N, C-alpha and C positions, 0 to 999 in steps of 0.2 A: 721146558720152551723156549725155541728157537725162533723167536719172531722175525727174523730175516731169513727164514726159506721160503723156501717160493710156495707158493701154495698155502703159507700158513694160516690158519682162520681162527680171528680174533673171537670169534662169537663160541667156540668151542673151547679156545684152551685159556680157561683162567679162574682167578679165584671166584670169581662170580656166577660162572659159566655154575662153578659145583654148587654153588650155593643155590642159583634159582634155578636153573640147568639152564641146558645153549638153546632151548626149544624157543622158549622165554623172550632171553636176548635177540633171536632171529627174527619173532612178530615185533619185538619193541623195535627192532630195526628197519622191519618194514613201515610201518607207521610213521615210525619218523621220517622215510622218506617219501614217504604220499603225503602228508601234510607239510612237514618243514619244521615240524616241532613234534615233539613227548611229554606229555604230561605225565608225570611218577608222584604219585601219595604216598605223606611219609618215605620221603629219603632218606632224613635226618627226624629226629620226633623230639617233640616239643619239648623236651627236658635241655636238648640238646642245644636249641635255638634260643632256648633264656638264656642259657649263662654266655651263649655267644651275643645278645643283646646286653647282658651284664658289661661284659669286654667293651662294647662300641660306645656305652653312655657313658663309661670311667675313663674311656681315653683320650685325654684333652686335645690330643693333636686332631684329632678325628674333628671335635666339636669345633675345637676355637679356628679352624679351617673354615668348615664347609657353613655352620650357621652364620654365621657374623655379613657374610657374603652374598648369603640368600636371602636375608632378612632385609639387607639393604637393597638387592635388587626391587624384591618385593615393595619397598615402600617404595621406589623411584617410579615404578610402575612396567618393569621391563621383565619380561619371561624369559629365564636363565637357568633352563632347567639340567646344563651341564653343570653348573654350581653346587649342585645338591650330590656328585659323586666326590665319593673318597675315593682314590684308586692310587695302584702301585704295580712296578714290574718285577720287582726283586722277589717272587712267588713261590721260589724252590729251596721252600723251609720247611725249618717245624711247627712252625708257629703255631697257633687255635686257630687261623682262617685257613691255614694249608690242612687241617683237618677236614674240612670240606672240603680245597678243590684239588686236592691228593688224594681222596678216598679211593678206594677200590670201587667203591660204587659210581664213581664218576667215571674215571679211567679208563675200565675195564668195560666199560658202558660203550664208552664213546671209540675205542678202538675197536669194537664189534661194527659200531655201528659207519666207522671210516675205511675199517680194511688197516688200519696203520697204527702207529703207537704216535699215541699224544702228550704234552706237554702242558705246562703251564705257561700262559703266554700275559695275561694280565688279571688281575685282581680289583674287584671294588664290592664300597658299599653303598650303597643307594637310601642316602638320608632324607626322609621322604616326611620331613614332619610337616604338622596343620600348616596348612596353610602355603605350604610348598610346592611347585609348577611341575605340571607331566611332560611327559615327552613327545615331541613331533614322532610323527611315522619316520622309522627309518632303519634300515637295515646297516648291518656294524658292518659288513665290507667295505660299504660302500666312504668307513674311515681307516679299514686297516689296511686296503689295499694301497694307500697313498701313501704308509709309512712300510712297503715292500714285504705285505702279505700277496703272493700273486692269485690264490683259489680263494674263493670263500669257504675256507676250511675253517674259519679260527672261528668255532662254532660256542655257544653260550650255555651257561647251565644259571639259571635262575632261581637262588635258593631263598623261599619267603622265611625273614624272622621274625618277622607281625605278622598279623592274618591280614591277608589281602582282600577287600573287598571293592565294589565300587566307588560307595565313600571316598576311600582312603587311597585311590589311583592305582587297583589293580592294573597289572598287566597284561595287554590285549593284543594277538598277536594275529595274521592274516592268511588263513589260510592258503595253500597253496602256492602261496605268493614269491618262496623258493623259487619257483622252475619260470620266473619272470626277469630274470639276468639281475645287475647290479645298477642299481639309480645314482648317479653320484648324488652327497649330500650336498644342500645348499641354506646359507640362512633364512630363517622364516621372520627377522625383526631387526630392528636394528641393535641388541643384543648379541655379540658374539657367543653367547654361550648356547644361543637358540638356535640349534641348524635340524634339518633334517632333507628327507626326499625332497623333491621340486612340488610344490603343494600341487601347480597346475598337473602334472602325474598322476599325482592322489587324486586327484578328484576324478581323472579319466577312469583308475583303477576303480573308482567306486561305481562309478556311472558303466563300467563294466561289471558289477554284481560283487566285484571283492568285498568282503566284509570284515573288521574287524570284531575278533571275540575275546571276551573279558571272562581270567577265571578266578573265581576265587579261589582263596587257595590258606591252608591252617601254616602254620610253622610247622617248617620241613619238609612242604609239599614243595615238588622242582619241576621247574618247566626247560627244557633241554629244548633250543633251536638251533636252525644252521645261520649262516655268517652271511645269508640272502632271504631268510626271514624278515618283513618286513612286522615290525612291533611299536608301540606306541603307551601310553599312558594318559590320564587327565592330573587336574591338580586333586591334591589332596584337601577337600570340604569338610574333614571330621574333624574330630575334636582331638584326633591320638595318633600318632607314628603308622609309618610305614615303614620298616627298614626290610633290607631284601640284600642278598649278596650274591653280585655274578661273577663265577670263575668265568675267565675267558681261555677255552683251550686251541691249541693250535694244535697240526700234523709234523710229523717229521718231515713227509716229501714237501709242506708249504712251509720248512725253519724261514724266516725274511731274507729279503733282498740285502745286507748290507749297507749299499751305497744312497739306500732309499729310508733306510731305517733311524731316523733324526733324533728317536729317542733310547736307543738301544734296548728294544724288545730282545728278549731270551730267544736266541737260536736253541736247535735242536741241539743235545750235550752230546750226541752220538751215544748213549747209553737209558734204556727205559728208565722212566720217573718211577724214583721208589713208591708203593702203592700204602697209603694208610688205611688199616683195618678195624681201628680204637674206635671207640664211641668219643666224642669231648666229653670232659667231665669236667667238675669244680679244676680240678688240680692244674688244667689248664688254663687258667685265669693267670698263674704266676709262668707262664712260658715267658720269655723273652719275643718280642715282635719284631716284624722287618721293620727295616729304617726307613722303608718307604719310600724310596728311592726312585724320580721317576724314569730312572735310568737307570736300567737291571744291567744290563751286560755289555762292557766296552769294547770285548775284544766284538762283540758282531754288531757296531759302528762305526764306518769307515769314514774316514774323515772326510769330515766336509758335506758330509750327508746330506742328501735333503728329499723332504717330501714329494708328495704328486701335488701340487691345485696349494698347498696352506703353510703355514708358517706357525710355527711353535715357539714358545718360548717358557724358560720356567722362572713362577709369580711367587715368591713366599713357599717354596719347597713345593708345589703343583705345577703341573703342566698346563699350560693354555694357550688357545688360540690364540693370536694376534693378526 
C-alpha cells in the first residue's frame, strides 16, 4: 500500500476492498456523490450498539453535562438542539468510540469516496432523550469552514445506537443538496444553540422541490453524508431515547488552516490513521475514555487563532457559541 503514489486507487487497495469487493465500493462511491449520502444497513451490529449505549448511559460526564442543560432549556421554552450534543476532538485514541470512528469500514470507505487519506476530526454523541429538540436544516461545512476547513470534505458518518423512527426524530437528509454550494448558518431563535441555514433559503429550496427524506434506522445502521448535504431532524416526541454517534472525518488535502482553528481541531498527522478491525465487545467497556478535550491539537492552533463569523468559549469543559 503506497497511498502517496500518483494514481493510487483507494477503492481497489484496502482491507475493506478485499472483504466486500472493489466493484461494491465503486458503486457505493457513485451513489454517495450522486445523492450526497449513502445509507448502509448493518454497518455495525445490534450487540455492538447495545454495548456502546451501556457505556454512554454509565458515563456521568456525558449525562451530567448534557441532560440538565437541555432540560432547563426545554422548561424555559427554548429550542436548543446543539445542547443535546456531547462532542470531543481528541479522537485518535483506542477507546470504545474509536472502534466506530476508526473502523476500517469507515476509513477505507471514505478514502475510496474522497480519493484521499481520511482522518478523525471530531466525534459526538447526540443524546436525544424524550422531549429533546431536533435540529434545524443545516450543512456541517457551514460550521467547519469557519474554523479552518477550506473545502466541504469534512464528511459525517451517522451511526444509530438506538432505533431511529419518525416519532423519536430520525435523521432527515435532502437528496442532491450537496450540489447547491455552502450556506452560512444563522440563529433561528433567541437561543444561541439554535442555528441552521437561513430560514428564507430553506423555504426557497422547498418551493423549488427539494424535500427532506427521513430514514428509519436499526441499531448499527449508518448514513454517510457530505459536508454540504443539508440535514435536519424533528423533536423526540416518543417515550424512548434516540442516541446516535456521529463521526466527522476530514481529508489529508483539507487539513485545517491553523490561523482559523480556534479550537485546535486535529490536523493531518502525516501518516495514515490506524484502522480498527475488531468488533466492539464487553471488554471495551473497561477501556480508558478520551479526556473529551475541546482542544485536541495545540500544534495545529495558531496563537490568537480566530474563527470566521462567530466566537467560541469553553464553558464547563464544553465549547459553546458565545
